[in-house]
C-alpha positions, 0 to 999 in steps of 0.5 A, a space after each residue: 243706552 246702558 248695560 245690564 246683566 240679563 238672562 240669555 233666555 230673556 234676550 236671545 231674540 233681541 240678540 238674534 235680531 241685532 237689537 242687542 249686543 253682548 258687552 265684554 267676553 263670555 268670561 262675563 257670564 255668571 251662573 244663575 241658580 234660582 231657589 224657590 221656597 213655599 210654605 208647608 201650610 195648605 195653599 190655595 189651588 192657584 198656588 198649588 197649580 203654579 207649584 206643580 207647573 214649576 216642578 214640571 218645568 224643572 224636570 225638562 
């Protein structure tokens, strides 16, 4: 048992199945803004691939 602030996207399936319930009112919602930073120096192909993937996701 317990309480947590979690991103809706992470728990929406649990909410839909009734495994979790919202505590409080929608006034308890807080906006979340993520900022990603990377080095300006040359990175590995894996890091560059991840960066490009994340850029594509933000365009949707």
